[in-house]
Backbone as JSON, one array per atom type, in Angstrom:
{
  "sequence": "MNTHVRTALISTAGHCKVACGFCFRADRAHGFLDTATYTRTLSRLKEAGVEGVCLTGGEPTHHPQLRQLVRLAHQFGMSVSMVTSARTVAEVIALSQVAHLLANVTVSADSQGAMLLGRTTRTAASAVGTLRAISTETKVLHVTCWGLKDEECQDLADLVSAAGVEVQFSPVVLDERALRREGKSVQDYLVQHHLDADRLDRYFSLSDRYRAYLGELKALQFPPNGGERWPCRSAAAYVSADGSVRRCPYGRASVSVDAPRAAIRHFLTAPAQDRVRPDCAAICRPSAACEDRSASYTAPA",
  "N": [[89.4, 121.85, 97.81], [87.02, 119.4, 99.11], [86.7, 116.4, 100.97], [85.3, 113.87, 101.78], [86.32, 112.01, 104.84], [86.27, 108.9, 105.38], [87.23, 106.48, 106.41], [89.82, 105.55, 108.74], [93.08, 104.96, 109.34], [94.82, 103.24, 111.2], [97.85, 103.49, 113.57], [98.63, 101.17, 115.52], [101.17, 100.41, 116.74], [104.24, 102.11, 117.23], [106.46, 101.0, 116.43], [108.63, 99.03, 114.63], [109.79, 95.87, 113.2], [110.22, 94.67, 110.5], [111.36, 97.09, 109.25], [111.38, 98.45, 106.52], [113.41, 99.43, 104.05], [111.62, 101.47, 102.26], [109.62, 102.3, 103.64], [106.73, 103.76, 104.37], [105.92, 105.43, 106.73], [106.06, 107.71, 108.63], [106.43, 108.29, 111.26], [108.03, 106.8, 113.11], [108.49, 104.93, 116.09], [109.12, 104.14, 119.52], [107.0, 102.07, 121.26], [103.2, 101.7, 122.23], [99.59, 102.14, 121.09], [97.93, 103.42, 123.42], [94.98, 102.01, 124.98], [92.97, 103.79, 126.18], [93.12, 106.25, 124.93], [92.77, 105.12, 122.42], [89.9, 104.6, 122.5], [88.94, 107.18, 122.94], [90.05, 108.59, 120.32], [88.15, 106.46, 118.54], [85.6, 107.35, 119.29], [85.52, 110.32, 118.7], [85.95, 110.11, 116.06], [83.95, 108.5, 114.93], [81.99, 110.36, 115.7], [82.31, 112.07, 113.82], [81.56, 111.22, 111.64], [83.16, 108.82, 110.35], [83.55, 105.42, 109.17], [84.5, 103.27, 109.44], [87.7, 101.39, 110.32], [91.09, 100.8, 109.92], [93.52, 98.5, 111.1], [96.96, 98.86, 111.56], [100.64, 99.59, 111.89], [103.6, 100.39, 112.85], [103.56, 96.6, 113.44], [100.82, 95.63, 113.87], [100.02, 93.11, 115.27], [101.22, 92.72, 117.06], [100.49, 94.43, 119.35], [99.51, 94.34, 122.79], [96.93, 94.28, 123.5], [95.43, 93.65, 121.4], [93.08, 92.33, 120.53], [91.27, 93.74, 121.8], [91.34, 96.0, 120.89], [90.12, 95.32, 118.61], [87.39, 95.1, 119.33], [86.39, 97.2, 120.84], [86.14, 99.05, 118.5], [84.31, 97.41, 117.24], [82.21, 97.94, 119.11], [81.67, 100.54, 118.51], [80.42, 100.46, 116.42], [81.53, 100.18, 114.16], [83.4, 99.05, 110.89], [86.36, 96.96, 110.98], [89.38, 96.34, 109.5], [92.91, 95.26, 108.55], [96.13, 95.67, 108.16], [98.87, 93.8, 107.89], [102.35, 92.57, 108.42], [102.57, 90.17, 109.42], [104.75, 87.34, 110.25], [105.76, 85.32, 112.15], [105.4, 82.79, 114.51], [103.96, 83.69, 116.84], [102.96, 85.98, 115.88], [101.16, 85.18, 113.66], [99.56, 83.71, 115.41], [98.33, 85.49, 117.16], [96.95, 87.08, 115.08], [95.23, 85.19, 113.78], [93.56, 84.96, 116.29], [92.11, 87.1, 116.28], [91.12, 87.2, 113.69], [88.54, 86.23, 112.92], [86.94, 88.25, 113.35], [87.64, 90.37, 111.69], [86.73, 92.37, 109.01], [88.31, 92.46, 106.27], [91.89, 90.97, 106.18], [94.98, 92.54, 105.19], [97.85, 91.06, 103.75], [101.4, 91.97, 103.62], [103.77, 91.69, 101.14], [106.73, 91.41, 99.28], [108.38, 91.89, 96.02], [111.07, 90.0, 94.58], [112.76, 91.89, 93.85], [112.07, 93.64, 95.08], [112.58, 92.97, 97.72], [115.43, 93.22, 97.98], [115.9, 95.84, 97.48], [114.63, 96.97, 99.58], [115.64, 95.33, 101.53], [114.31, 93.36, 102.87], [112.46, 90.63, 103.98], [109.84, 89.34, 103.21], [108.44, 87.19, 101.81], [106.12, 86.32, 99.15], [105.32, 83.9, 99.45], [105.09, 83.29, 101.98], [103.52, 85.12, 102.93], [101.3, 84.03, 101.98], [101.07, 81.85, 103.42], [100.69, 82.84, 105.59], [98.01, 84.18, 105.39], [96.48, 81.72, 104.67], [96.42, 80.66, 107.2], [94.64, 81.8, 108.42], [90.87, 82.86, 109.57], [89.7, 84.95, 108.42], [87.21, 86.04, 106.1], [87.83, 87.52, 103.93], [90.52, 87.89, 102.5], [93.77, 89.45, 101.34], [96.68, 89.52, 99.27], [99.2, 91.72, 99.12], [101.41, 93.03, 97.27], [104.34, 94.54, 96.86], [106.1, 95.72, 94.4], [109.2, 95.78, 92.32], [111.5, 95.7, 89.96], [110.53, 93.29, 88.44], [110.38, 89.91, 87.13], [109.81, 87.72, 84.26], [109.81, 84.85, 84.91], [109.05, 85.18, 88.16], [106.75, 86.62, 88.16], [105.1, 84.79, 86.68], [105.17, 82.36, 88.82], [104.09, 83.75, 91.05], [101.6, 84.25, 89.82], [100.63, 81.53, 90.37], [100.56, 80.66, 92.63], [98.9, 82.51, 93.82], [96.86, 81.76, 92.74], [96.37, 79.02, 93.27], [95.98, 79.51, 96.14], [93.88, 80.83, 96.31], [93.39, 83.49, 97.03], [92.64, 87.42, 97.05], [94.93, 89.29, 95.44], [96.63, 92.11, 95.18], [98.5, 95.05, 93.92], [101.35, 97.3, 94.26], [103.72, 99.68, 93.09], [106.93, 99.94, 94.23], [107.96, 103.25, 96.02], [109.62, 105.67, 96.19], [111.36, 108.43, 98.02], [113.02, 111.15, 97.88], [115.66, 111.02, 99.03], [116.02, 108.04, 99.35], [116.27, 107.99, 96.47], [118.47, 109.13, 96.37], [120.47, 107.36, 97.78], [119.8, 104.58, 96.73], [121.57, 105.23, 94.31], [119.92, 106.21, 92.29], [118.35, 107.69, 89.41], [115.33, 109.93, 89.27], [114.36, 109.73, 86.37], [115.18, 107.08, 85.86], [113.88, 105.54, 87.56], [111.24, 106.18, 87.29], [110.71, 104.85, 84.87], [111.29, 102.42, 85.42], [108.71, 101.72, 87.1], [107.02, 101.53, 85.01], [108.05, 99.36, 83.4], [107.57, 97.23, 85.04], [104.83, 97.34, 85.14], [104.5, 96.79, 82.81], [104.92, 93.86, 82.84], [103.46, 92.66, 84.79], [100.98, 92.92, 83.62], [101.09, 90.71, 81.91], [100.4, 88.59, 83.01], [98.41, 88.91, 85.11], [95.3, 90.54, 85.37], [95.49, 93.73, 85.24], [94.18, 97.01, 86.35], [92.45, 99.8, 84.55], [93.31, 101.9, 86.2], [95.68, 101.33, 87.36], [97.63, 102.32, 85.58], [96.92, 104.89, 85.42], [97.55, 105.64, 87.83], [100.6, 105.71, 88.14], [100.9, 107.27, 86.32], [99.93, 109.45, 87.86], [101.9, 109.55, 89.9], [104.17, 110.31, 88.26], [103.32, 112.83, 87.51], [103.73, 114.31, 90.34], [106.73, 114.16, 90.65], [107.3, 115.83, 88.58], [105.79, 118.57, 88.46], [103.13, 119.56, 86.11], [103.82, 122.06, 84.16], [105.28, 123.08, 86.05], [103.45, 123.92, 87.6], [101.79, 123.6, 91.31], [101.63, 120.91, 93.23], [98.71, 119.11, 93.69], [95.84, 119.31, 96.08], [95.39, 117.55, 99.21], [93.66, 114.29, 98.59], [93.16, 112.58, 100.24], [90.71, 109.86, 101.56], [90.75, 108.87, 103.78], [91.73, 108.94, 107.07], [94.53, 109.49, 109.05], [95.92, 108.02, 112.16], [98.14, 108.16, 114.79], [100.33, 106.57, 116.95], [100.56, 108.31, 119.18], [98.22, 109.49, 119.3], [97.8, 111.75, 117.49], [96.14, 113.2, 114.92], [95.95, 112.97, 111.2], [95.44, 113.89, 108.04], [97.15, 112.09, 106.22], [100.2, 110.17, 106.99], [102.46, 111.88, 106.29], [101.69, 114.38, 106.61], [101.44, 117.79, 107.6], [99.53, 119.48, 108.83], [97.98, 118.65, 111.68], [95.61, 117.19, 114.7], [94.85, 116.94, 117.84], [93.9, 113.96, 119.45], [92.85, 114.95, 121.99], [91.73, 117.01, 122.13], [89.41, 119.56, 121.53], [85.78, 118.33, 120.94], [84.58, 120.04, 118.41], [86.8, 120.96, 117.07], [88.38, 118.67, 116.47], [86.4, 117.83, 114.43], [85.94, 119.57, 112.92], [88.54, 119.75, 111.57], [88.4, 117.3, 110.52], [86.58, 117.47, 108.51], [87.0, 119.71, 107.0], [88.44, 121.17, 104.26], [91.19, 119.6, 103.1], [94.37, 120.8, 104.49], [96.99, 120.14, 103.44], [99.07, 119.32, 100.91], [99.41, 116.83, 98.31], [102.59, 114.93, 98.05], [105.86, 113.3, 96.55], [106.57, 111.68, 98.75], [104.3, 110.92, 100.14], [102.63, 109.35, 98.15], [102.78, 106.71, 98.37], [100.25, 106.05, 99.62], [98.34, 107.63, 99.14], [94.75, 108.22, 98.72], [92.69, 109.21, 96.53], [89.18, 109.8, 96.83], [87.34, 109.59, 94.66], [88.49, 107.48, 93.25], [88.76, 105.7, 94.73], [87.43, 102.8, 95.16], [88.61, 101.87, 92.77], [91.24, 101.3, 92.65], [91.96, 99.19, 93.78], [93.48, 97.17, 92.27], [95.92, 97.87, 91.93], [96.96, 99.57, 94.45], [97.32, 99.54, 97.94], [97.37, 100.49, 101.56], [100.64, 100.39, 102.65], [101.81, 97.82, 105.23]],
  "CA": [[88.58, 120.51, 97.55], [86.58, 118.94, 100.4], [86.92, 114.97, 100.46], [84.72, 113.11, 103.22], [87.12, 111.49, 105.63], [84.85, 107.78, 105.59], [87.99, 105.62, 106.94], [91.16, 105.93, 109.28], [94.26, 104.11, 109.08], [95.44, 103.63, 113.0], [98.86, 103.15, 113.72], [98.57, 100.69, 117.17], [102.31, 100.15, 117.43], [105.27, 103.01, 116.7], [107.58, 100.43, 115.89], [108.12, 97.66, 113.04], [111.29, 95.05, 113.29], [110.93, 95.03, 109.28], [111.83, 98.2, 108.84], [111.36, 98.38, 105.14], [113.98, 100.63, 103.11], [111.05, 101.9, 101.43], [108.48, 102.38, 104.41], [105.68, 104.86, 104.15], [105.36, 105.6, 108.18], [106.7, 109.04, 108.78], [106.16, 108.69, 112.54], [108.33, 105.82, 113.68], [108.89, 105.6, 117.3], [108.6, 102.86, 120.33], [105.41, 102.17, 122.32], [102.02, 101.23, 121.83], [98.48, 103.1, 121.36], [96.46, 102.99, 124.65], [93.23, 101.7, 125.19], [92.26, 105.18, 126.64], [93.62, 107.14, 123.64], [91.8, 104.7, 121.15], [88.83, 104.93, 122.52], [88.7, 108.6, 122.38], [89.84, 108.44, 119.05], [86.93, 105.87, 118.13], [84.48, 108.31, 119.59], [85.86, 111.45, 118.0], [86.08, 109.54, 114.32], [82.64, 108.19, 115.08], [81.11, 111.65, 115.35], [82.8, 112.82, 112.27], [81.2, 110.26, 110.47], [83.81, 107.77, 109.92], [82.74, 104.48, 109.11], [85.55, 101.61, 109.49], [89.2, 101.68, 110.84], [91.9, 99.9, 109.09], [94.45, 98.52, 112.14], [98.31, 98.73, 111.13], [101.44, 99.63, 112.74], [104.28, 99.24, 113.06], [103.17, 95.96, 113.41], [99.56, 95.48, 115.21], [99.81, 91.7, 116.21], [102.5, 93.32, 118.5], [99.71, 95.19, 120.63], [99.02, 93.26, 123.62], [95.45, 94.17, 123.79], [94.84, 93.55, 119.86], [91.44, 91.74, 120.61], [90.31, 94.83, 122.79], [91.26, 96.91, 120.23], [89.19, 95.31, 117.41], [86.09, 94.95, 119.8], [85.92, 98.37, 120.85], [85.87, 99.44, 117.38], [83.16, 97.06, 116.91], [81.1, 98.59, 119.77], [81.47, 101.8, 118.27], [79.55, 100.38, 115.34], [82.61, 100.33, 112.7], [84.0, 97.79, 110.39], [87.62, 96.26, 111.12], [90.57, 95.82, 108.91], [94.08, 95.15, 109.03], [97.25, 95.51, 107.38], [100.42, 93.06, 108.59], [103.29, 91.7, 108.1], [102.84, 88.97, 110.36], [104.83, 85.91, 109.76], [106.3, 84.47, 113.04], [104.37, 82.05, 115.06], [103.59, 84.36, 117.76], [102.36, 86.96, 115.16], [100.07, 84.37, 113.41], [98.59, 83.11, 116.45], [97.78, 86.56, 117.67], [96.35, 87.52, 113.96], [94.61, 84.48, 113.95], [92.53, 84.92, 117.4], [90.85, 88.38, 116.12], [91.08, 87.35, 112.28], [87.25, 86.01, 112.52], [86.37, 89.48, 113.95], [87.87, 91.61, 111.06], [86.22, 92.29, 107.68], [89.48, 92.05, 105.78], [92.85, 90.91, 106.06], [96.02, 92.42, 104.37], [99.37, 90.66, 104.33], [102.49, 92.71, 102.9], [104.96, 91.2, 100.91], [107.34, 92.22, 98.56], [108.87, 91.27, 95.39], [112.58, 89.95, 94.99], [113.5, 93.05, 93.74], [111.9, 95.08, 96.35], [113.48, 92.64, 98.9], [116.78, 93.72, 97.81], [115.58, 97.39, 97.76], [114.18, 97.38, 101.14], [116.19, 94.76, 102.63], [113.21, 92.93, 103.7], [112.53, 89.23, 103.79], [108.78, 89.21, 103.08], [108.32, 86.58, 100.61], [104.81, 86.41, 98.91], [104.73, 82.49, 99.92], [105.31, 83.31, 103.43], [102.46, 85.94, 103.33], [100.23, 83.19, 101.8], [101.22, 81.16, 104.58], [99.83, 83.68, 106.97], [96.47, 83.67, 105.23], [96.03, 80.12, 104.92], [96.45, 80.5, 108.61], [93.64, 82.7, 109.09], [89.5, 82.5, 109.03], [89.08, 86.01, 107.71], [86.26, 85.87, 104.9], [87.98, 88.31, 102.6], [92.01, 87.61, 102.25], [94.52, 89.92, 100.3], [98.09, 89.44, 99.47], [99.6, 92.89, 98.76], [102.64, 92.94, 96.85], [104.93, 95.72, 96.58], [106.84, 95.43, 93.07], [110.28, 96.38, 91.73], [112.34, 94.69, 89.24], [109.85, 92.1, 88.18], [110.77, 88.92, 86.11], [108.72, 86.7, 83.93], [109.67, 83.54, 85.99], [108.93, 85.35, 89.26], [105.45, 86.85, 87.73], [104.53, 83.24, 87.08], [105.07, 81.73, 89.97], [102.97, 84.41, 91.75], [100.31, 83.71, 89.59], [100.34, 80.3, 90.35], [100.51, 81.07, 93.85], [97.49, 83.28, 94.38], [95.35, 80.71, 92.2], [95.89, 77.91, 94.25], [95.77, 79.99, 97.76], [92.4, 81.4, 96.21], [93.24, 84.66, 97.77], [92.91, 88.36, 96.02], [96.22, 90.07, 94.95], [97.1, 93.83, 94.87], [100.2, 95.33, 93.46], [101.89, 98.73, 94.29], [105.05, 99.74, 92.91], [107.83, 100.88, 95.14], [107.74, 104.87, 96.12], [111.11, 106.04, 97.02], [111.7, 109.75, 98.2], [114.55, 111.77, 97.06], [116.51, 110.86, 99.81], [115.73, 107.09, 99.21], [116.91, 107.72, 95.18], [120.16, 109.07, 96.21], [120.71, 106.05, 98.54], [120.29, 103.59, 95.6], [122.3, 105.94, 93.08], [119.11, 105.96, 91.13], [117.5, 109.13, 88.78], [113.83, 109.66, 88.81], [113.92, 109.06, 85.4], [115.3, 105.33, 85.68], [112.82, 105.32, 88.98], [109.97, 106.06, 86.88], [110.86, 103.39, 83.95], [111.41, 100.72, 86.32], [107.42, 101.49, 87.47], [106.48, 100.79, 83.44], [108.69, 97.8, 83.01], [107.21, 96.23, 85.93], [103.35, 97.15, 84.92], [104.07, 95.8, 81.49], [105.3, 92.95, 83.09], [102.73, 92.33, 85.32], [100.11, 92.93, 82.53], [100.93, 89.78, 81.11], [99.52, 87.42, 84.09], [97.36, 89.38, 85.86], [94.43, 91.83, 85.11], [95.41, 95.14, 86.13], [92.9, 98.08, 85.98], [93.31, 101.27, 84.02], [93.96, 102.97, 87.68], [97.29, 101.18, 87.98], [98.07, 103.3, 84.69], [96.67, 106.21, 85.65], [98.38, 105.67, 89.32], [102.16, 105.5, 87.72], [101.24, 108.99, 85.65], [99.83, 110.5, 89.24], [103.5, 109.73, 90.6], [105.64, 111.05, 87.56], [102.99, 114.26, 87.87], [104.36, 114.4, 91.4], [107.92, 114.17, 90.54], [107.36, 116.63, 87.65], [104.38, 119.12, 87.96], [102.86, 119.93, 84.91], [104.3, 123.16, 83.63], [105.96, 123.86, 87.02], [102.6, 124.28, 89.01], [101.74, 123.57, 92.4], [100.96, 120.16, 93.41], [97.39, 118.89, 94.22], [95.77, 119.08, 97.38], [95.21, 116.13, 99.69], [92.5, 114.14, 98.41], [92.73, 111.04, 100.93], [89.35, 109.56, 102.19], [91.29, 107.85, 105.04], [92.41, 109.85, 107.95], [95.56, 108.73, 109.7], [95.99, 108.25, 113.54], [99.43, 107.67, 114.63], [100.42, 105.83, 118.38], [100.43, 109.22, 120.23], [96.66, 110.25, 119.37], [97.92, 112.74, 116.72], [95.18, 112.91, 113.69], [96.6, 113.77, 110.13], [94.95, 113.12, 106.61], [97.85, 111.48, 105.8], [101.21, 110.48, 107.63], [103.1, 112.92, 105.88], [100.43, 115.39, 106.68], [101.83, 118.7, 108.38], [98.64, 119.77, 109.74], [97.21, 117.68, 112.74], [94.88, 117.46, 115.47], [95.23, 115.77, 118.69], [92.22, 113.27, 119.9], [92.57, 115.36, 123.21], [91.26, 118.46, 121.21], [87.9, 119.67, 121.67], [84.97, 117.46, 119.54], [84.76, 120.61, 117.36], [88.11, 121.13, 116.29], [88.54, 117.59, 115.46], [85.06, 117.53, 113.51], [86.01, 120.39, 111.65], [89.84, 119.14, 110.57], [88.37, 116.02, 109.69], [85.81, 117.76, 107.23], [87.02, 120.85, 106.25], [89.3, 121.26, 102.81], [92.55, 119.49, 103.88], [95.24, 121.83, 104.21], [98.33, 119.93, 102.9], [99.33, 118.97, 99.47], [100.32, 115.38, 97.83], [103.87, 114.71, 97.74], [106.06, 111.83, 96.31], [106.65, 110.66, 99.88], [102.81, 110.56, 100.63], [102.1, 108.78, 97.01], [102.04, 105.7, 98.44], [98.95, 105.78, 100.34], [97.13, 108.54, 98.94], [93.57, 107.42, 98.46], [91.64, 109.83, 96.07], [88.09, 109.27, 97.01], [86.9, 109.18, 93.31], [89.01, 106.14, 92.55], [89.19, 104.38, 95.58], [87.24, 101.5, 94.88], [88.7, 101.3, 91.25], [92.33, 101.4, 92.64], [92.19, 98.05, 94.38], [94.49, 96.17, 91.69], [97.26, 98.53, 92.07], [97.35, 100.09, 95.68], [96.62, 99.48, 99.3], [98.28, 100.95, 102.36], [101.49, 99.17, 103.24], [102.13, 97.54, 106.57]],
  "C": [[88.05, 119.88, 99.11], [86.48, 117.8, 100.09], [86.33, 114.6, 101.92], [85.46, 112.24, 103.73], [85.82, 110.02, 105.95], [85.66, 106.68, 106.4], [89.05, 106.15, 107.7], [91.86, 104.5, 109.67], [94.93, 104.54, 110.53], [96.83, 103.04, 112.91], [98.9, 102.46, 115.22], [99.98, 100.32, 117.94], [103.29, 100.98, 116.85], [106.11, 102.17, 116.37], [107.36, 99.13, 115.19], [109.7, 96.72, 113.21], [111.37, 94.79, 111.58], [111.61, 95.79, 108.96], [112.45, 98.27, 107.4], [112.1, 99.41, 104.88], [113.22, 101.38, 102.65], [109.55, 102.32, 102.34], [107.74, 103.72, 104.36], [105.76, 105.63, 105.62], [106.63, 106.7, 108.2], [106.8, 109.39, 110.45], [106.82, 107.66, 113.55], [108.58, 106.04, 115.18], [108.56, 103.99, 118.27], [107.43, 103.36, 121.15], [104.36, 101.81, 121.5], [100.94, 102.25, 122.26], [97.73, 102.93, 122.51], [95.36, 102.88, 124.18], [92.44, 103.01, 125.38], [92.35, 106.37, 125.31], [92.95, 106.62, 122.65], [90.71, 104.75, 121.32], [88.18, 106.31, 122.2], [88.32, 108.74, 121.09], [88.82, 107.69, 118.37], [85.85, 107.0, 118.03], [84.33, 109.94, 118.75], [85.68, 111.16, 116.41], [84.7, 109.27, 114.15], [81.49, 109.39, 114.57], [81.5, 112.24, 114.42], [82.51, 112.15, 110.83], [82.13, 108.79, 109.67], [83.24, 106.53, 110.05], [83.47, 103.07, 109.49], [87.0, 102.42, 109.62], [90.15, 100.46, 110.29], [93.21, 99.52, 110.26], [96.07, 98.08, 111.78], [99.32, 99.31, 112.09], [102.66, 101.03, 112.41], [103.75, 97.73, 112.87], [101.93, 95.98, 114.34], [99.62, 94.1, 115.76], [100.84, 91.76, 117.02], [101.87, 93.43, 119.73], [99.29, 94.0, 121.61], [97.97, 93.25, 124.2], [95.24, 94.3, 122.27], [93.37, 93.31, 119.8], [90.86, 93.08, 121.48], [89.97, 95.65, 121.67], [90.29, 96.99, 119.22], [87.73, 95.38, 117.83], [85.88, 95.99, 120.28], [85.7, 99.25, 119.73], [83.85, 98.93, 116.99], [81.53, 97.49, 118.01], [80.82, 100.31, 118.99], [80.69, 101.56, 116.69], [80.46, 100.61, 113.92], [83.24, 98.96, 112.66], [85.6, 97.64, 111.13], [88.54, 95.77, 110.23], [91.8, 95.62, 109.19], [94.8, 94.89, 108.26], [98.56, 94.64, 108.26], [101.0, 92.53, 107.87], [103.42, 90.46, 108.57], [103.52, 87.63, 109.54], [105.09, 84.81, 110.55], [105.19, 83.82, 113.57], [103.71, 82.71, 115.9], [102.54, 85.47, 117.05], [101.16, 86.41, 114.52], [98.98, 84.03, 113.95], [97.83, 84.59, 116.69], [96.9, 87.16, 116.37], [95.1, 86.44, 114.0], [92.84, 84.16, 114.84], [91.46, 86.11, 117.19], [90.44, 88.12, 114.6], [89.43, 87.23, 112.02], [86.19, 87.54, 112.83], [86.61, 90.83, 112.52], [87.19, 91.37, 109.69], [87.04, 92.09, 106.5], [90.94, 91.83, 106.22], [93.83, 91.22, 105.19], [97.17, 91.83, 104.48], [100.28, 91.09, 103.19], [103.4, 91.74, 102.37], [105.63, 91.97, 99.86], [108.06, 91.06, 97.49], [110.19, 90.83, 95.38], [113.13, 90.91, 95.01], [113.29, 93.78, 94.84], [112.33, 94.76, 97.57], [114.88, 92.95, 99.11], [116.76, 95.12, 98.08], [115.35, 97.74, 99.2], [114.45, 96.66, 102.28], [115.35, 93.73, 103.66], [113.32, 91.19, 103.61], [110.83, 88.6, 103.7], [108.29, 88.76, 101.92], [106.64, 86.58, 100.01], [104.59, 84.92, 99.31], [104.63, 82.45, 101.36], [103.88, 83.77, 103.57], [101.19, 85.02, 103.13], [100.14, 82.14, 102.39], [100.41, 81.89, 105.59], [98.25, 83.81, 106.54], [95.96, 82.66, 105.26], [95.51, 79.96, 106.16], [95.19, 80.86, 109.48], [91.93, 82.42, 108.77], [88.91, 83.75, 108.74], [88.46, 85.56, 106.32], [87.0, 86.76, 103.61], [89.9, 88.69, 102.53], [92.68, 88.03, 101.21], [95.63, 89.9, 100.47], [98.27, 90.64, 98.56], [100.89, 92.67, 98.76], [103.03, 93.95, 96.12], [106.35, 95.36, 95.66], [108.17, 96.28, 92.71], [111.41, 95.48, 90.84], [111.72, 93.46, 88.9], [110.22, 90.82, 87.18], [109.88, 88.05, 85.62], [108.49, 85.43, 84.85], [108.97, 84.09, 87.51], [107.0, 85.87, 89.38], [104.45, 85.42, 87.77], [104.38, 82.45, 88.0], [104.12, 82.62, 91.03], [101.71, 84.3, 91.07], [99.41, 82.53, 89.99], [100.04, 79.97, 91.66], [99.44, 81.8, 94.45], [96.46, 82.54, 93.54], [95.08, 79.78, 93.12], [95.57, 78.19, 95.73], [94.16, 80.53, 97.48], [92.31, 82.59, 97.14], [93.24, 85.85, 96.67], [94.45, 88.87, 96.68], [96.16, 91.6, 94.57], [98.29, 94.16, 94.74], [99.96, 97.05, 93.99], [103.3, 98.6, 93.66], [106.05, 100.73, 93.85], [108.01, 102.43, 95.06], [108.84, 105.14, 97.05], [110.93, 107.9, 96.9], [112.91, 109.96, 97.57], [115.66, 111.28, 97.35], [116.75, 109.07, 99.23], [116.71, 106.99, 97.77], [118.13, 107.79, 95.46], [120.65, 107.72, 96.78], [121.19, 105.32, 97.76], [120.98, 104.22, 94.82], [121.37, 105.77, 91.88], [118.63, 107.28, 90.42], [116.17, 108.64, 89.02], [113.6, 109.04, 87.83], [114.17, 107.47, 85.2], [113.9, 104.94, 86.64], [111.28, 105.27, 88.07], [109.79, 104.93, 85.71], [110.85, 102.52, 84.34], [109.58, 100.42, 86.33], [106.8, 100.77, 86.1], [106.46, 99.67, 83.16], [108.12, 97.0, 83.77], [105.61, 96.39, 85.8], [103.21, 96.15, 83.75], [104.15, 94.11, 81.71], [103.93, 91.62, 83.67], [101.05, 91.97, 84.51], [99.81, 91.54, 82.2], [100.77, 88.43, 82.18], [98.83, 87.67, 85.15], [96.58, 90.86, 85.03], [94.28, 92.98, 85.98], [94.48, 96.06, 85.41], [93.25, 99.09, 85.61], [93.71, 102.1, 85.28], [95.39, 102.85, 88.21], [98.06, 102.18, 87.04], [98.3, 104.45, 85.07], [97.64, 106.64, 87.14], [99.84, 106.18, 89.11], [101.66, 107.09, 87.01], [101.1, 109.64, 86.8], [101.38, 110.54, 89.69], [104.42, 110.32, 89.76], [104.78, 112.86, 87.91], [103.94, 114.86, 89.25], [105.73, 114.79, 91.28], [108.05, 115.74, 89.71], [105.94, 117.17, 87.58], [104.46, 119.53, 86.98], [103.42, 121.54, 84.93], [104.71, 124.18, 84.94], [104.96, 124.2, 87.83], [102.65, 123.44, 90.09], [100.62, 121.94, 92.36], [99.4, 119.94, 94.1], [97.16, 118.9, 95.36], [95.36, 117.75, 98.0], [93.78, 116.0, 99.47], [92.3, 112.78, 99.23], [91.26, 111.04, 101.13], [89.62, 108.71, 103.16], [92.09, 108.87, 105.84], [93.63, 108.91, 108.88], [95.74, 109.4, 111.43], [97.25, 107.75, 113.88], [99.22, 107.45, 116.64], [100.1, 106.55, 119.26], [99.07, 110.05, 120.3], [96.4, 111.41, 118.27], [97.19, 112.32, 115.33], [95.8, 113.51, 112.54], [95.47, 113.45, 109.03], [95.58, 112.47, 106.09], [99.31, 111.39, 106.74], [102.23, 111.35, 107.75], [102.34, 114.24, 106.25], [101.21, 116.75, 107.69], [100.69, 119.05, 109.46], [98.36, 118.65, 110.45], [96.24, 118.22, 113.54], [94.86, 116.43, 116.66], [93.88, 115.13, 118.96], [91.78, 114.27, 121.25], [91.98, 116.91, 122.93], [89.89, 118.63, 121.23], [86.97, 119.02, 120.56], [84.96, 118.79, 118.46], [85.56, 121.03, 116.6], [88.37, 119.91, 115.47], [87.31, 117.36, 114.17], [85.36, 118.4, 112.3], [87.53, 120.25, 110.83], [89.24, 118.29, 109.71], [86.99, 116.54, 108.48], [85.76, 118.96, 106.87], [87.98, 120.37, 105.12], [90.4, 120.94, 103.4], [93.53, 120.44, 103.58], [96.84, 121.34, 103.56], [98.2, 119.41, 101.49], [100.16, 117.73, 99.2], [101.68, 115.79, 97.25], [104.28, 113.43, 97.32], [106.33, 111.46, 97.72], [105.62, 110.49, 100.2], [102.07, 109.71, 99.62], [101.76, 107.49, 97.05], [101.01, 105.08, 98.99], [97.67, 106.92, 100.06], [95.9, 107.86, 98.08], [92.5, 108.18, 97.55], [90.2, 109.21, 96.35], [87.19, 109.32, 95.79], [87.25, 107.79, 92.88], [89.13, 105.46, 93.54], [89.43, 103.32, 95.7], [87.84, 100.9, 93.4], [90.02, 101.27, 91.25], [92.97, 99.84, 93.61], [93.39, 97.15, 93.39], [95.82, 96.54, 91.92], [97.38, 99.31, 93.26], [96.7, 99.41, 96.71], [97.5, 100.09, 100.23], [98.73, 100.11, 103.09], [101.67, 99.09, 104.58], [103.63, 98.41, 106.84]]
}
């Protein structure tokens, strides 16, 4: 199956102080994406038909040339969005300085149960505070959910209504190592996904894709009839801070932005070599459903 890559998730920084226990990032390191590598990346992505980029991290607001990164993408005719966990004064100031240049900003938050599981402090209220402070036209609150309670869902519904922001949800996705660390079975983990979805559905209009996505997560854990997992269907490439391009942060196949143009274009236009695994399920974006997943999924920061 050949999925056309339309967007690219770009890691602007290799590190993040939040360090979520369920973080999807597979290439954590120190250092920042340098502008020369980034410029070359934009050029090669544009040649391959990529139309927009999403700046992520680590934490993108820590990048010392963040404004330049945004402007360079515009110079290549690309739309720019951002996924961030910005909460501190310095982070929010950095975000506010480029917010008017961004097509949308997604601020990540965690439910109370997810905060305990991931050892984070990314509350929905603090995320909305960040969104209120910026001038981007499209503002999205993304909440990673685990162990939801009715009172928490009601508070969240009231918060979103008062702030006038969009809201997206995704379940916590744990790999086998994380499940062992938390002492949870795969069955208990999958049951919790459905319990949380049932609770969310009482307060928010979840799309049909949310339930379908939960079914996909189950199929990844237990492939039907013991069959192979499906090939990567992502419509978004991933670029690490060192300039390595993959179809997914967890992808084994990659190409460097320093490779010949033809090699990069072939990598982005040829059928993906990787197969979807539970590790990368949190960021898998099948092109056929990309627009219809907005109520259940977005790339985490």
